[in-house]
N, C-alpha and C positions, 0 to 999 in steps of 0.2 A: 503495502500499501505508498502510496507518494505521500509524505506531508506535505499538504498544500499550501502553504505560507506563503507569506508577500513574495520572497523570494521564487518561489516558484510560478505564482502566477505570473511576476514581471519580465520574468524568460522566456515566455510564450511569444508565440512566433503571429502575434496579434493581426489585424485584418485590418490596414489604414485603407482609412478613404480621405484622402486627398483634395482637396479644392480653391478656388479662390470665389471672392465674393468683393462688394463693395460697402466701406461704411455712409452713415449718413450723411457724410460729407464729400464721398465721388471718390474717395481713396481706399487703392485694392488694400487687402489682406487675404491672406492666407490662413486657411483651418486644414486641421487633422480629426477626423471622426474614426472610432473604432466602431468597428461594426457589432462584435460583439456586444458592448458596452452602449445602448444606445446613448443614454445622458453625459456620453463624451463627448466634448469638442472644447479645442484648442486652438486660438486662431494668435496672429504674427504677422510682422512685417512684412516678412520675407519667407519664401518656404525652403531656405535655409535654415532660420529661427526656427521655424514651427520642426522640422525634423529634428532640431538639435537639441529644443523644451519641450516637446508633449510628452517626454517620460516622465519630468517631474512631477506635471500635471496627473498622468497615469498611477503613477505611486500615492501619489493622495488622495485618487482615486478609489483604489484595491485597498488601501488602507480602512476608509472608511465601511467601504462593502463589508471587509470582513471584520471587522466590530462589528457590525448590523447583525450579521449573520445571512448578507445575502445569496442567493443564489448566483455563482459568475459563469457565465457562458463562457466555454472554453471553446479555441478556433477548433474548426471542423465538428463543431456540436453541435447541434439544431437544440431551436427553445421551442418545443412543444408545446409548452405551457399556455399560449396565446395565438387564436388565429384572429389576426387584426380583419378579416372582410369578414367573419362574425361578429365580432363585436362591432364593426362602425359598417353596417350596409349601404 
């Protein structure tokens, strides 16, 4: 049995979703989402900075999830808990 602690989760190959958008003033910013953690979003002024720094926020997010005893969906697992089409017809 694997000890699924913070270091375990930080070492996983998360599915990153990277993108670009504009802020309210029309300035570009770059973001990283993690497919397996829908509440996760990290933004920065450059894509390099976003890639460089998102793991700090990921660490904090995972710490809170572990402290709360939340179910953490790992890369490659499916979340069969919700069928969004049934919930939002």
